[in-house]
C-alpha positions as CSV (number, residue, x, y, z in Angstrom):
1,M,132.8,-139.2,-37.3
2,A,135.7,-138.4,-35.2
3,D,135.8,-141.3,-32.6
4,T,137.0,-140.4,-29.3
5,M,140.2,-142.4,-27.8
6,L,139.9,-142.4,-23.6
7,A,144.2,-142.2,-22.7
8,K,145.0,-145.2,-20.6
9,P,145.8,-144.2,-17.6
10,T,150.1,-143.9,-16.8
11,A,152.0,-145.5,-13.9
12,E,152.8,-142.3,-12.6
13,F,148.7,-141.1,-12.6
14,E,148.0,-144.9,-10.7
15,T,150.8,-143.8,-8.3
16,D,149.3,-140.5,-7.5
17,F,145.8,-141.7,-6.8
18,I,146.9,-144.6,-5.4
19,R,148.6,-141.9,-3.0
20,E,145.5,-140.1,-2.3
21,A,144.1,-143.0,-1.4
22,R,146.0,-143.5,0.8
23,E,146.8,-140.2,2.5
24,A,142.5,-139.8,3.0
25,S,142.3,-143.1,4.1
26,Q,144.3,-141.5,7.4
27,V,142.6,-138.6,7.6
28,S,140.4,-138.5,10.9
29,L,136.3,-137.5,10.3
30,I,135.8,-134.0,12.7
31,A,132.0,-134.8,14.7
32,G,131.1,-131.9,15.2
33,D,127.9,-131.1,15.0
34,F,126.9,-134.8,13.5
35,S,127.2,-136.7,16.4
36,S,123.5,-137.2,16.1
37,A,124.7,-139.1,13.0
38,T,123.8,-142.2,14.4
39,S,120.2,-142.2,14.6
40,E,117.6,-144.3,15.8
41,G,118.5,-147.3,12.8
42,G,122.3,-147.1,14.1
43,S,120.9,-147.4,17.5
44,A,119.2,-150.5,16.5
45,A,121.3,-152.1,14.0
46,V,124.3,-151.7,17.3
47,C,121.2,-152.9,20.1
48,L,120.6,-155.9,17.4
49,R,124.3,-156.4,16.8
50,E,124.9,-156.2,20.6
51,L,121.9,-159.0,21.2
52,K,123.2,-161.6,18.9
53,L,126.4,-161.9,20.2
54,K,124.8,-162.7,23.5
55,E,123.1,-164.9,21.9
56,K,126.0,-167.1,20.2
57,R,128.3,-166.4,24.2
58,A,125.3,-167.8,25.5
59,E,125.1,-170.8,22.7
60,R,129.0,-171.6,23.8
61,E,129.2,-171.3,27.2
62,K,126.4,-173.9,27.0
63,R,128.0,-175.8,24.7
64,Q,130.6,-175.5,27.1
65,A,129.1,-176.2,30.0
66,E,127.7,-180.0,27.9
67,R,131.3,-180.4,27.2
68,E,132.2,-180.7,30.4
69,E,129.2,-182.0,32.1
70,R,130.1,-185.3,29.5
71,K,134.0,-185.3,30.7
72,A,132.9,-185.8,34.2
73,A,130.5,-188.7,33.5
74,R,133.5,-190.3,31.7
75,E,135.7,-189.5,34.1
76,A,133.3,-190.4,36.7
77,Q,132.9,-194.3,34.3
78,N,136.6,-194.4,34.2
79,G,136.7,-194.8,37.7
80,R,134.4,-197.0,38.5
81,R,135.9,-199.7,36.5
82,L,139.4,-198.8,37.4
83,G,138.0,-199.2,41.1
84,R,136.8,-202.5,39.9
85,L,139.5,-203.6,37.9
86,K,141.5,-203.2,41.1
87,K,139.4,-205.0,42.9
88,E,139.5,-207.9,40.9
89,G,143.2,-207.6,41.3
90,S,143.2,-207.7,44.7
91,S,140.7,-210.8,44.8
92,G,142.5,-212.9,42.9
93,R,146.0,-212.6,44.0
């Protein structure tokens, strides 16, 4: 029986492989006749993603509106307190 040994990649091979991979990743693909590749399934996925983003945006805007309402209520409460303190301070003199 003959033992088969696999050659270990050399540093030069790895460097060439990385260079080729980098070059391949920078090549722009031409759509040509493949523009219909965005199938109905792909379009549905895009629509679903957009819908989820809209929902997240609406939730974020709702939370922001709630925060602003709480802030306005605190400011109004603090204003009333400040008014009472001023009134108490001026009546005590």
